N, C-alpha and C positions, 0 to 999 in steps of 0.2 A: 244311888251310889253315895259316895262320901260328900260330893258337892251339891247334887241336885235331887229334887223330888220330881219324877216324871209323871205327867198327868195326861191320860187319854180322854178325849172329849168326843161327844156324839155330834159332829158337824164342824169342829174347828181343828181337827188333827191332834197334834201333840204339843202340849205346853210343858215348860219346866219352871220350877221354882228354885232359885238360888238359896240354899240353906243359910248362908251367912247374911245375906241382905234381905231375904224375903221377897225379892223382885220376881215377877212372873214374865215369861217371854214365850211367844209361839215360835217353836223351832222346826216343826214339821207340819206344813199345812198346804194350802193351795199352791199348785205348781210342783210340789214334791210327791204328792200321793193322789191317785185318782179318786180314792174314797177317803173322806175325812171323818167317817163314822168309826171311831176306834172302839174296839170291844175288849182288848186285852193287851198288856205290855209284859215283856219278859226281857230282863237284862242277861245276856249270854256271855260266853267267854270273850275275852278281849274287850269287855264292856260294850259289845254291840247291843243295840236296842232293837228288839223284834216287836213290830207293831202289827197286831192282827185287826183286820177291819171287816166290816160288813160290805160285801160286794167288791172289795179290792184285794182279797187274799192277804198275804203276809209280806210285810216290808222289813228288810234288814238294813239298818243304818249303822255306820261305824261310830266310834266314840266321839268323833267331831261332828256328827250329824249328817254326814254325806251318805246318800243312798248307795248300798252295795248291790242289792238284788230285790226284786219283787217276785215272790213265789205265787203262781196262779195255777188254776186248773187248766190242764192241757188235754183236750179231747184225745182219747186213745192212749194216753200215757198213764199207766197204772201206778207210777211212782210220783205223780204230781198230786196236788190237793184234790179232794173229791169234788168240792165246789169252792167258790170264792167268798162264801158267806161264813165267816168265822165267828164263833160265840166266845170261845175261851182257849187260852194256851196255858200250859203248866210246864215249867222248866224241870228238867232232869239233870241237875248239876250243870256241867258245861258240855254234856254229850248230846243233848237233844231236847225235844219238847213234845208233849202230847197236845193234840188239837181236837177240839170239839166244834162241831159245825152248827150253824143256825139254819138247819135244814131238816125236814121231817123224816129222817131215817136215823136209827140208833147205831150210827157208825162213828168211829173216831179214828185218828191217825197218829202215828208216831213219826216225827221227823228226826232223822239222824244228821247231826251237824257234820259228822265225818263224811258220810256217804252223800249228803245233800239230796236225800230221797225220803219219800213218805211211804210208810207201810200202814195198811188199813186193817181195821178190826171191826167186826160186826158184833154188837152186844146182844141184839135180838132182831129177828127178821119180822119187823112190823113198823108201821109208820107212827112215829112219835118224835117229839123234840127233846134234846138234851138241854138242860138249863145250867148245870154246874158240874165241875169235876175237881178232884183234889187227890193228892198222893198221901199214902200212909206207908212210911218206911221206904225200903228200896224196891219192893216188888208188888205193891198193891196200888191200884188206881181205882177210885170211887167215881161213879158217874150218876147224875141225878136226872130223872125224867119226871113228868107229872105223876106217873103211876108206879114208879119203882126206883129202887137203888140197885146199881149194878157194881159188882166188884170184879175187876180184871186182874188176874195174876199176870204181871208184865213179863215174867220169864217164860211161862208155859202157854199164855194166851187163853187160859181157861176163864170163863165168865160165869158168875153166879148172880142170879136175880133175887132180890129181896122185896117182898110186898105181901101184905096180908091177903089171905085167900078170899076174904069177903069184901074186898075193896077194888073198885074199878079205877077210881081217880083219887089220888092222895093229895093233889094240889101242892106237890113239892116244887120248889124253885131253887133252893140252895140247901147246903148242909155244911157242917164243919166238924172237925175232929178235935176233941178235947185232949188235954195233956195225958189222960190215962188211956187213950186209944179207943 
């Protein structure tokens, strides 16, 4: 935001750097979160900070750093997280966010901030990990696994898989979109 740079750490929770002074401070750590292994940060509406963790689900903090809610997997609840091991979250304006899991299934979720519910999508029915995801425009979400790229039309739910026919393992970990699309 205008005042701070937020930094997620693997073991120390969340730090912030004051842009004016350059000073660092741990603001969300031991005692505030069960898991301090932060994988992704998203700033949402009202400047809430959404902290995605490995083994701790997703934490929502208000702009002053007070915990509002911890979203976790609830057995039998199809509108909760699939598992508590989050790999990455991608914001969709101030309406929601996409969630990729650090779990060996090609499934992602969309969290509606209005409904406070998760909707789940299967990219492909096989065991594999997702390593990255990013948005392209208003209706395309790209997901990266070791052996393929997946394009999800976020309006229709249609999934397309992209991979060479002669390759079993592409060794993909991340991808990005350039200015030309």
